[in-house]
N, C-alpha and C positions, 0 to 999 in steps of 0.2 A: 091425777090427771090434771092437765091444764085446763084453765077456764077460758071462755070465749073473750074475757076483757083483757087477758094478758096481751102485752105488746108483742109485735112481730118484728123479727129481723130478716134481712134479705141478704142473699148471697148470688153474686153475678159473675158468671165465666164468659169473659168476652175473647173471642177468638177471631181468626181470619174468615171463617165461613159461617159462624153462628154465635149467637148470644143466648146462653142457658141461665135462667134465673130460678131460684127457689126461695120460698118464704118459710120461715120457721116459727113455731110458737112453742116455747119451752122445749127446744132442741128437737122437736118433731116436724118434719116437713108437712105442711098443710096446704101448699099450693106451688105450682111450678109452670114455666112457660119456655118454650125454644123459639127463637126467631133467626132469620138469616141476618148476618151481619150485612148492613148497607154498604155499598160500593162508591158512595157519592161524597165522602169526606166526613170530617170530624163532627160537625154539627148533626148530621143524619145518624152517625154511630151513638152520640150521647142521646139523641131523641129516642133512639130505638132501646138503649139501656132503660131509659126512663119508661117507656111504654111496656117494656118487658117486666119491669118491677110492678107497675101498676095492674098490668094483666095477671101477674102471679097473685098479687094480693086479691083481685077479684075472684080467682078460682079457690081462694081460701075462704070465701064469703065474708071478706073484710072490707075495711076502708083504708085509704091512704093515710088517713089521720091515725090509724093503728099502728103505723110502721114506726119503730123507734130508731133504728140504724140500718145501713147497708155496707157490705163489703164487696169490693169490685176486683176481680184479679184480670189483669190485661197483659199481653206480651209486650215487651220493650223495656226501655230504661225508665225507672219509676223514681219520681222524687215524692217519697212519702209524705213529707212535711206539706208540701204544696198541692198534693193529690193530682199530680201531673204525669203524663206518659209521653215519651218520644221514642224515636228511633225504632219504630215498630212497622217495618216495611209491609207486613201482611195485613194491616188494618189501614184502610184508606183514611187519609187525614192525619195520620200520625207517623209518617215515614221519617220525618226530620224533626222539626222543632216541637218541643213540649206543649201539650194541650192540657189545661187544668180541667181534668174530666170531674174529679171529686166534687169541687165546688159547683160546678155547673149541675150535676145530678142533685146535689144537696138543695140547691135553690129550687129545682123544679119538682122536688118531692116535699116541699114545704119547710126546708130548713133541717131535716134530720142529719144526724152524724152519718158522713159517709168516709169509709177508709179505702184507699186504693194501694195496691201492691202488685207485684209481677205475678202472673197466672200460675207459673210454674212453682216460684218461691212459696206461694201460699199453699199450693198442693202438697209440696214437700213438707211444709210446716205441719199441715194436717196429718200426713203420714207419720211423721215423726212423734207427734203428740198423742195421736189416737189410732194409728195403724200399724203396720208391719214394722215400721222404723223405731217404734218405742224403746226397745232394749239398747239402742246404739247412741254413742256420743258422736259418731262420725257418720255421715250418711251423704250420698250423692244420688240425685234422682234426675233422669232424663226422660223428657216427654216429647215424642214425635207426633206432630198434628199438621197442620197447615205448614208450620215452621218446626224448628227444633229448639228446645229450651231446657235449661237445667237449673237446678237448685241445690244448695250446699249447706250441710250442717258440719260444722268443724269444732271439736272440743266442746260439744253440747251448746253450740250457739248457731243460729240461723244467720247466714252471712248475706250481707246486702252490697258490700263493695261500694261503688259509685252509683248504685242503683240497678247494677246489671250483673252482680255476682252470679256465676253459673249458667248465663246466656252464652251457651257454646255455639249456637247455630251460626254465627257469624265468625267463627273460628276458621281461617284458611287451612284447608286440607289439600288443596291441589293449586299450586301456583298457575295462574293463568287459566283456570278451569272454567266451568260454566259460569254464565253470569247469574248472579243471585238477585232476588227481589230487592235487595238492598242497594244494588248498582255495583257491588264488588264482584271479583271474580274468584272462584274457587272455595267459597264458603262451603261448610258441613250442609248447611239448609239446602243448597243448590243440588245436593245429591240425596240427601235423606228426608227433606221435608215433603209432605203429600202434594203440596203445590207444585213441586218441581219433578216428582216421579213420573 
């Protein structure tokens, strides 16, 4: 059984409507929170992520100093090395230019290690490593939420592409069709995403 002095890790799922956070001690969930995603821009979203992590730590009767690392999954094109996300039309402030979320969250949490990746890609990674996808070398997953995202495992390797492998939501499925949140017309997300239905 885990002792109370063992360090915590946090997992954060950022979406177009909510920020869901859990904290774990020795792979056991010991705290969690859920917040609405702010609609006022990148700084507000980053502040809400930090607040969500701190609140989850509090529900675990722990301190922020007990946090060792955090992982964040967000929709959009991700630069894993820089910890930035851009081209995410469903999260206010991240529609175009990349925003360095990872470094900002790390600073606000006292310098802990923060890793950022695409939300669906990390979900597919989890499914492949620990879920129903374990027996397979090739796997595709599609998640429909506020938007539509996908993740790919090919030849036993999680694919990143240029930071957006598997992000099928902005694939044109109908020339000149409905306007999407990204500004283009006819994207899959304009027909299948919850925000557009």
